[in-house]
C-alpha positions as CSV (number, residue, x, y, z in Angstrom):
1,X,177.0,88.2,67.3
2,X,175.2,86.5,64.2
3,X,176.6,84.1,61.8
4,X,176.1,84.4,58.2
5,X,176.6,82.7,55.0
6,X,176.1,84.5,51.8
7,X,177.0,82.0,49.3
8,X,176.5,83.1,45.0
9,X,176.7,81.7,41.8
10,X,177.8,84.0,39.0
11,X,178.1,84.4,35.6
12,X,179.8,88.2,34.9
13,X,180.6,88.7,38.1
14,X,176.9,91.1,39.3
15,X,176.1,88.8,41.2
16,X,179.0,88.6,43.1
17,X,179.1,92.9,43.8
18,X,175.4,91.8,44.8
19,X,176.6,89.5,47.3
20,X,179.5,91.5,48.8
21,X,177.4,94.4,49.4
22,X,175.2,92.2,51.2
23,X,178.0,91.3,53.1
24,X,178.8,94.9,53.3
25,X,175.8,95.3,54.7
26,X,175.7,92.3,57.5
27,X,178.9,92.9,58.9
28,X,178.0,97.0,59.2
29,X,174.6,95.5,61.0
30,X,177.2,93.4,63.5
31,X,176.8,90.2,61.7
32,X,180.0,87.9,61.1
33,X,180.0,87.5,57.7
34,X,181.4,84.5,55.0
35,X,181.4,85.2,51.9
36,X,181.2,82.1,49.5
37,X,181.3,81.0,45.8
38,X,179.1,78.1,46.2
39,X,181.9,76.1,43.9
40,X,183.8,76.2,47.1
41,X,180.4,74.7,48.7
42,X,181.0,70.3,48.4
43,X,179.3,68.7,51.4
44,X,176.3,70.0,53.3
45,X,178.8,70.1,56.6
46,X,180.1,72.8,54.9
47,X,176.9,74.8,55.6
48,X,176.7,74.2,58.8
49,X,177.0,76.5,62.1
50,X,175.1,79.6,60.6
51,X,172.2,81.4,61.8
52,X,172.0,83.1,58.3
53,X,171.9,82.4,55.2
54,X,171.8,84.4,51.9
55,X,172.3,82.3,48.7
56,X,171.9,84.1,44.9
57,X,172.2,82.7,41.5
58,X,172.1,84.9,38.3
59,X,169.4,84.5,36.3
60,X,170.6,82.8,32.4
61,X,168.2,82.4,29.9
62,X,165.1,82.3,32.0
63,X,166.6,80.0,34.4
64,X,168.9,79.7,37.7
65,X,172.7,79.1,36.5
66,X,172.7,74.9,37.0
67,X,175.8,75.6,39.7
68,X,173.0,77.3,42.0
69,X,170.2,74.2,41.1
70,X,173.1,71.6,41.9
71,X,174.0,73.6,45.6
72,X,170.1,73.6,45.8
73,X,170.0,69.9,46.4
74,X,172.8,70.0,48.4
75,X,171.5,72.5,50.7
76,X,168.4,70.0,51.3
77,X,170.5,68.1,53.2
78,X,172.2,70.2,55.8
79,X,168.5,70.7,58.3
80,X,168.5,74.9,57.5
81,X,164.7,74.5,58.9
82,X,163.4,77.6,61.3
83,X,167.1,79.2,60.1
84,X,166.8,83.0,58.7
85,X,167.4,83.0,54.9
86,X,167.2,85.6,52.0
87,X,167.7,85.6,48.4
88,X,169.2,87.4,45.4
89,X,170.2,87.9,42.1
90,X,171.4,90.0,38.9
91,X,169.5,89.7,35.6
92,X,169.3,91.2,32.1
93,X,165.5,90.8,31.2
94,X,164.0,88.5,33.0
95,X,165.2,87.5,36.5
96,X,163.2,84.7,37.4
97,X,166.8,82.6,39.1
98,X,165.8,84.8,43.0
99,X,162.2,84.2,43.2
100,X,162.7,80.1,42.5
101,X,166.0,80.9,45.1
102,X,163.8,82.5,48.0
103,X,160.9,79.3,46.9
104,X,163.2,77.1,47.7
105,X,164.5,77.9,50.7
106,X,161.1,78.8,51.8
107,X,159.0,76.2,51.2
108,X,161.3,73.3,50.8
109,X,163.8,74.1,53.5
110,X,161.2,76.0,56.0
111,X,163.5,79.0,56.3
112,X,162.6,82.3,57.5
113,X,162.6,84.0,54.5
114,X,163.0,88.5,54.4
115,X,159.5,89.6,53.0
116,X,160.6,89.2,49.4
117,X,163.8,88.3,46.7
118,X,166.5,91.2,46.0
119,X,166.6,91.1,42.5
120,X,169.3,93.8,40.4
121,X,170.2,94.3,36.9
122,X,173.8,95.2,38.1
123,X,175.0,96.8,41.4
124,X,176.7,99.7,39.4
125,X,173.3,100.8,38.2
126,X,171.5,103.6,40.0
127,X,171.1,102.5,44.0
128,X,171.9,98.8,43.5
129,X,174.7,98.7,46.3
130,X,172.1,100.9,48.3
131,X,169.3,98.0,47.5
132,X,171.7,95.3,48.6
133,X,172.5,96.9,51.6
134,X,169.1,97.4,52.6
135,X,168.2,94.1,52.0
136,X,170.5,92.7,54.4
137,X,169.6,95.1,57.0
138,X,166.5,93.3,56.1
139,X,167.8,89.9,56.9
140,X,170.2,91.7,60.2
141,X,166.6,92.7,62.0
142,X,165.2,88.8,61.3
143,X,168.3,87.7,63.0
144,X,167.6,89.9,66.2
């Protein structure tokens, strides 16, 4: 059974809801999932022992949230090279954060990323939860 960490930074709770839907989708695919607010991660050793990593943050004023930037500097020290990864986030207007997280994971951490970052305005609007679960299926497929 693959172990996956879904770590998120949220401002209004939407990114947390996306993280929960992704975690639910991964569990349905048989993964052992740890869902964690990035504020709970204090050192790079907190990131050890997982086969896959899914990081998410909201976009705020055209940027990823500051705590996610700090978290990514910490994650860079954790040697995630070759691990499966995904990136996601909520946004109101522009939605840059998921792409920046994705690019960092792919190009700096050298992770095996799913096809693209997941960007959702609201989980409750339209098919947001369904998109998050489908994204989880793509991650699970890469883990197999």
